[in-house]
C-alpha positions in Angstrom: 29.3 49.4 64.0 25.9 50.7 63.1 23.6 52.3 65.5 20.3 53.1 63.8 20.2 50.9 60.7 17.4 50.4 58.2 16.1 46.8 58.0 18.8 44.9 56.2 17.6 42.4 53.5 18.6 40.8 50.3 18.7 43.2 47.3 16.1 41.0 45.4 13.7 41.3 48.4 14.2 45.0 48.7 13.5 45.5 45.0 10.4 43.4 45.3 9.0 45.6 48.1 10.1 48.7 46.5 8.0 47.9 43.4 5.0 47.8 45.5 5.7 50.9 47.7 6.9 53.3 45.1 4.2 53.0 42.6 2.3 56.2 41.7 -1.1 54.8 42.7 0.2 53.8 46.2 1.8 57.1 47.1 2.3 60.4 45.3 5.3 61.0 43.1 6.8 63.5 45.5 7.1 61.3 48.5 7.3 57.7 47.1 10.9 57.1 47.9 10.5 58.6 51.4 7.7 56.4 52.3 9.7 53.3 51.2 12.7 54.4 53.1 10.6 55.1 56.2 9.3 51.5 56.0 12.7 50.1 56.1 13.7 52.5 58.9 10.7 52.0 61.2 10.8 48.1 60.9 14.3 48.1 62.6 13.0 50.0 65.6 10.4 49.0 68.2 6.9 50.6 68.1 6.3 53.7 70.2 4.3 51.8 72.7 4.3 48.4 74.4 0.8 46.9 74.2 -0.6 44.7 76.9 -3.9 42.9 76.6 -5.7 42.8 80.0 -7.6 39.8 81.2 -10.9 41.6 81.6 -12.9 38.3 81.7 -11.3 38.1 85.3 -10.9 41.7 86.5 -12.0 45.2 85.5 -9.4 47.0 83.3 -8.9 49.8 86.0 -8.0 47.3 88.6 -5.4 45.6 86.4 -4.1 49.1 85.4 -3.7 49.9 89.1 -1.9 46.8 90.0 0.4 47.2 87.0 1.2 50.9 88.0 2.0 49.6 91.5 4.5 46.9 90.2 6.2 49.3 87.8 6.6 52.0 90.5 9.0 49.7 92.3 11.3 49.6 89.3 10.8 52.5 86.9 8.7 55.7 86.7 6.4 54.9 83.7 2.9 56.0 82.8 0.3 53.3 82.0 -2.4 54.4 79.5 -5.7 52.9 78.7 -6.5 52.7 74.9 -9.3 55.0 73.9 -10.9 52.5 71.6 -9.8 49.1 72.7 -11.5 48.3 76.2 -9.0 45.6 77.2 -5.6 47.2 76.2 -3.0 49.0 78.3 -0.3 51.0 76.7 3.2 51.8 78.0 5.4 54.4 76.2 8.7 53.2 74.9 11.5 55.7 75.7 14.2 55.8 73.0 16.5 55.8 71.3 18.3 57.2 74.3 21.9 58.4 74.6 23.9 55.6 76.1 27.8 55.7 76.4 29.7 52.8 74.9 31.8 50.7 77.3 35.1 48.9 76.6 33.7 45.4 77.1 31.4 44.1 74.4 29.0 41.2 74.4 27.6 40.0 71.1 24.1 38.4 70.9 22.1 36.8 68.0 19.7 38.9 66.0 16.6 37.3 67.5 17.9 38.0 71.0 18.7 41.6 70.0 15.2 42.2 68.8 13.9 40.9 72.1 16.3 43.3 74.1 15.0 46.3 72.0 11.5 45.5 73.3 12.5 45.4 77.0 13.9 41.9 77.5 17.1 41.1 79.4 19.7 38.8 77.7 19.2 35.2 78.4 22.2 32.7 78.1 21.1 31.0 74.8 21.2 34.3 73.0 24.9 35.1 73.7 27.4 34.5 71.0 30.7 36.3 72.1 32.0 37.9 75.4 35.3 39.4 76.5 37.9 36.8 77.4 37.7 37.4 81.1 34.1 38.4 81.7 33.0 37.9 85.3 29.8 38.3 87.3 29.0 42.0 87.9 31.1 43.2 84.9 29.6 46.3 83.1 29.3 45.5 79.4 27.9 47.0 76.2 25.6 44.6 74.3 25.5 44.4 70.5 23.5 42.4 67.9 25.1 40.5 65.2 22.8 41.3 62.3 24.5 39.3 59.7 24.7 36.0 61.5 28.5 35.9 61.1 29.6 35.8 64.8 31.1 32.4 65.9 29.7 31.1 69.2 32.3 31.4 71.9 34.4 34.0 70.0 36.4 36.5 72.3 35.8 39.4 70.0 33.9 40.3 66.9 34.7 42.7 64.1 31.7 42.1 61.9 28.6 44.3 61.4 26.8 44.9 64.7 24.2 47.1 66.2 24.4 48.6 69.7 21.5 47.7 72.1 22.6 49.3 75.4 24.6 48.4 78.6 24.0 45.9 81.2 25.6 43.9 84.1 26.8 40.3 83.6 25.2 37.8 85.9 27.5 34.9 84.8 31.1 34.2 84.2 32.2 33.6 80.6 33.3 30.0 81.7 29.6 29.3 82.6 28.4 30.3 79.2 30.7 28.3 76.9 31.3 25.2 78.9 31.2 21.7 77.5 28.1 20.8 79.5 26.1 23.7 77.9 25.3 27.2 79.3 23.6 27.7 82.5 19.9 28.8 82.2 18.5 32.1 82.9 19.5 35.8 82.6 23.1 36.4 81.5 23.1 40.1 81.1 20.7 42.3 83.1 20.1 45.4 81.0 20.6 48.5 83.1 20.9 51.1 80.3 18.9 49.8 77.2 18.8 51.9 74.1 15.0 51.7 74.3 13.6 51.7 77.8 10.7 49.4 78.2 10.1 47.2 81.1 10.5 43.4 81.0 7.3 41.6 81.8 8.7 38.1 82.5 6.6 36.8 85.3 4.6 40.0 85.8 1.0 39.6 86.6 1.0 36.4 84.5 -2.8 35.9 84.7 -3.8 39.5 84.3 -1.7 40.8 81.3 -0.5 39.4 78.1 2.1 41.0 75.9 0.5 41.4 72.5 1.0 43.7 69.4 -1.9 46.2 69.1 -3.0 45.0 65.7 -3.1 41.4 67.0 -5.6 42.6 69.6 -7.7 44.5 67.0 -8.1 41.0 65.2 -10.0 39.6 68.1 -12.4 42.5 68.2 -13.0 42.5 64.5 -13.8 38.7 64.7 -16.5 39.7 67.1 -16.9 36.4 69.2 -20.0 36.0 71.2 -20.6 33.8 74.3 -21.8 30.3 73.4 -20.4 30.2 69.9 -18.0 27.6 68.3 -15.0 29.2 66.9 -11.9 28.0 65.2 -8.5 29.5 65.3 -6.6 27.8 62.4 -3.0 28.6 63.0 -3.1 29.4 66.6 0.3 29.2 68.3 1.4 30.6 70.6 -2.2 31.3 71.6 -2.4 35.1 72.1 -5.3 35.5 69.7 -6.8 32.2 70.9 -6.9 33.4 74.5 -8.2 36.8 73.5 -11.2 35.2 71.6 -12.0 33.1 74.7 -11.8 36.1 76.9 -14.1 38.1 74.6 -16.5 35.2 74.9 -16.3 35.4 78.6 -15.0 31.9 78.6 -18.4 30.6 77.5 -18.6 28.4 74.4 -15.8 26.5 72.5 -12.7 27.8 70.9 -10.9 25.2 68.9 -7.1 25.9 68.3 -5.2 24.1 65.8 -1.4 24.0 65.5 0.7 21.6 63.4 3.7 21.6 65.7 3.2 19.7 69.0 5.5 21.9 71.1 3.7 25.1 69.9 0.3 23.4 70.5 1.4 22.7 74.1 2.3 26.3 74.4 -1.3 27.3 73.6 -2.5 25.0 76.4 0.0 26.6 78.9 -1.1 30.1 78.1 -4.9 29.1 78.4 -4.2 27.7 81.8 -2.2 30.7 82.8 -5.0 33.0 81.8 -7.7 30.8 83.4 -9.6 30.0 80.2 -10.9 26.5 80.0 -13.2 26.9 76.9 -10.1 26.3 74.6 -9.6 23.0 73.0 -6.1 22.7 71.4 -5.1 20.0 68.9 -2.0 19.2 67.0 -3.2 19.3 63.4 -2.2 20.9 60.0 -5.3 23.0 59.4 -5.2 22.3 55.6 -6.5 18.8 56.6 -9.0 20.0 59.3 -12.1 19.5 57.1 -13.6 16.0 56.9 -13.8 14.2 53.5 -16.7 12.1 54.8 -19.9 13.6 53.2 -22.1 11.7 55.6 -20.9 13.7 58.6 -22.8 16.7 59.5 -22.0 19.8 61.7 -23.5 18.0 64.7 -20.8 15.4 64.6 -19.8 14.7 68.3 -16.1 14.0 67.9 -14.0 16.8 69.7 -10.9 16.8 67.5 -10.3 17.3 63.7 -11.2 16.5 61.0 -14.5 18.4 61.2 -17.6 18.4 58.9 -18.2 21.3 56.6 -20.0 24.3 58.2 -19.0 23.5 61.7 -18.0 26.8 63.0 -19.7 30.1 63.6 -16.5 32.2 63.2 -13.0 31.4 62.0 -9.8 33.2 62.4 -7.0 32.5 59.9 -3.9 34.3 61.1 -2.0 32.9 58.2 1.6 31.8 58.1 3.3 34.6 56.2 6.7 36.1 55.3 6.6 38.2 58.5 7.9 41.4 56.9 5.9 43.6 59.3 7.5 42.4 62.5 9.2 45.0 64.7 12.0 45.6 65.6 13.7 43.5 63.1 17.3 44.6 62.1 18.0 41.9 59.6 15.7 39.9 57.3 17.7 36.9 55.8 15.0 35.3 53.6 15.3 35.0 49.8 12.7 36.4 47.4 11.7 32.7 46.7 11.0 32.2 50.4 9.1 35.5 50.6 6.9 34.5 47.7 6.4 30.8 48.9 3.4 31.6 51.2 0.7 32.5 48.8 -0.2 28.9 47.7 -0.3 27.7 51.4 -2.5 30.7 52.3 -5.0 29.8 49.6 -5.2 26.2 50.7 -5.9 27.4 54.2 -8.5 29.9 53.0 -10.2 27.1 51.0 -10.4 24.9 54.2 -11.7 27.9 56.1 -14.6 28.5 53.7 -15.6 24.9 53.8 -15.6 24.9 57.6 -17.6 28.1 58.1 -21.3 28.1 58.6 -23.6 30.1 56.3 -23.8 33.6 57.9 -20.5 33.0 59.6 -17.6 35.3 59.8 -14.2 34.6 58.5 -11.2 37.0 59.4 -7.9 36.6 57.5 -4.8 38.4 58.9 -1.1 38.5 58.3 1.9 40.2 59.9 3.5 41.1 56.6 3.5 44.1 54.2 3.5 42.4 50.8 0.7 42.9 48.4 0.6 39.2 47.3 -0.2 37.9 50.8 -2.7 40.5 51.6 -4.9 42.4 49.0 -4.1 39.9 46.2 -5.4 37.1 48.6 -8.6 39.0 49.2 -9.2 39.6 45.5 -8.5 35.8 44.9 -10.9 34.7 47.7 -13.7 37.0 46.4 -13.3 35.7 42.8 -12.9 32.0 43.8 -15.8 31.8 46.4 -19.0 33.7 45.4 -20.4 33.1 48.8 -17.8 35.5 50.4 -18.4 39.3 50.8 -16.3 41.8 52.5 -17.7 43.3 55.7 -16.9 46.5 57.6 -14.5 46.1 60.5 -14.9 47.4 64.0 -12.7 48.9 65.3 -11.1 50.2 62.3 -7.7 51.7 63.4 -5.5 51.2 60.5 -5.3 52.4 56.9 -7.4 51.2 53.9 -5.9 48.5 51.7 -3.3 49.3 49.0 -4.0 49.6 45.4 -2.6 47.1 42.8 -4.5 44.0 43.4 -7.7 44.8 41.4 -9.9 45.6 44.3 -12.4 48.6 44.0 -12.0 51.7 46.2 -15.0 50.5 48.3 -13.4 47.1 48.8 -10.1 48.6 49.8 -11.9 50.8 52.4 -13.3 47.6 54.0 -9.8 46.3 54.5 -7.4 47.4 57.5 -3.7 47.7 56.8 -1.4 49.0 59.6 1.3 51.0 57.9 3.8 52.2 60.5 5.8 53.9 57.8 3.2 56.6 57.3 3.6 57.8 60.9 7.4 57.5 60.6 8.6 61.0 59.7 11.0 61.8 62.7 8.2 63.0 64.9 8.8 60.2 67.4 12.1 61.7 68.2 10.9 65.2 69.1 7.4 65.0 70.6 6.5 64.2 74.1 4.9 60.8 74.8 1.6 62.4 75.9 1.3 64.0 72.5 2.4 60.8 70.8 -0.4 58.8 72.4 -2.5 59.6 69.4 0.0 57.7 67.3 -0.5 54.4 69.1 -2.7 53.1 66.4 -0.3 53.9 63.6 3.3 53.3 65.0 2.7 49.5 65.3 3.9 46.4 63.6 3.0 46.1 59.8 -0.3 44.1 59.8 -3.2 43.3 57.5 -6.9 42.3 58.3 -9.8 41.3 56.1 -13.2 40.3 57.3 -15.6 38.2 55.2 -19.1 36.8 55.7 -20.3 33.6 54.1 -23.7 34.2 52.6 -26.2 31.8 51.1 -24.8 31.7 47.5 -23.2 28.6 46.1 -19.7 28.5 47.5 -17.9 26.1 45.3 -14.8 27.3 43.5 -15.3 29.0 40.3 
């Protein structure tokens, strides 16, 4: 059993990341190994704060904060902070890792379920892989995550590599979990002593707060949408950034959200309805094909859905599909190096479409939730070389670090980028300081994330 592991990954992927993070030009010779080890460690733990985006298009932030405090007071004594630079963000400290005694009865859950538990979720029935042979309702159990994917569903015990997540109370019998008709739906283990204490927000103030990572909220502000504009979110599911854009526009204008998987597209619609935003139009579409090949169409083309004429949008967000190596908490990463490196061509196709669809003078924001150089700074360098009409713009707010070296960008260009690097804040301080003093680290102890902001000027914008 392992309690506080580093992020587990294939040796080839580890070496690939190490080659970026241990170069002299990235960090000093003295602490290069420490920084890389800190990256692997922090990625397996949740961030210091849970970030909630408030629906300030419906209610003032202080009213939402007060209602959330009242709700939490019924369950747990937990402070709710406002963010000093983001006017629509509430922060809740995550307490942990806490000392929790192991119990004799063990429940094993899948890695994805385990990640959710570390961020405050209870254990739902689909996530359970193994329980004690005679587990009944109200049994106290210790919950572990199978981080290698080797536990057989329905097993009565598991001896493989696992990570302790905390203790909880069973709300179902074992016979209900592994019956031939499929498991019952709902919560199976209610976490009473989680390793990381963070409240569950399932069904809480559903039209007033939206659970969202802090860098993802920053993206919306960097895009800077204005009421009345026409904005495109190219890879929009599940709709967190889409709904944030619509909220910043005060629900005035049009936000087109594209998603190639229909079930995910429908989730965008659900979230828009839940947050009472009716300026969002969602379509099932692969964004690579979102631009029309008909040269006779112009930007005033009246059809609602894609494909769209060139220069149809005032602002475009491309939160690109990526290798996801910045997600937290993540105790195991099973992808091969080939899979990690497969996203660059797709991202470039999407960037090409975005440039074609953007109006002159319009803003394009490119973002990822990964830490690789190839999907971030190298893509910026490629875009600037390929499209002479693009220039980098300052970002506001700028809460992260500058871009990393190694992609051929100048110092001035890298300072215009925004890279969230939680490993720089991960030096053991989170285990010793009070949460009040740690509030200043809310901008650094986040998921790994990258943001670039471009403006399309009047130059010729064909590929070089």
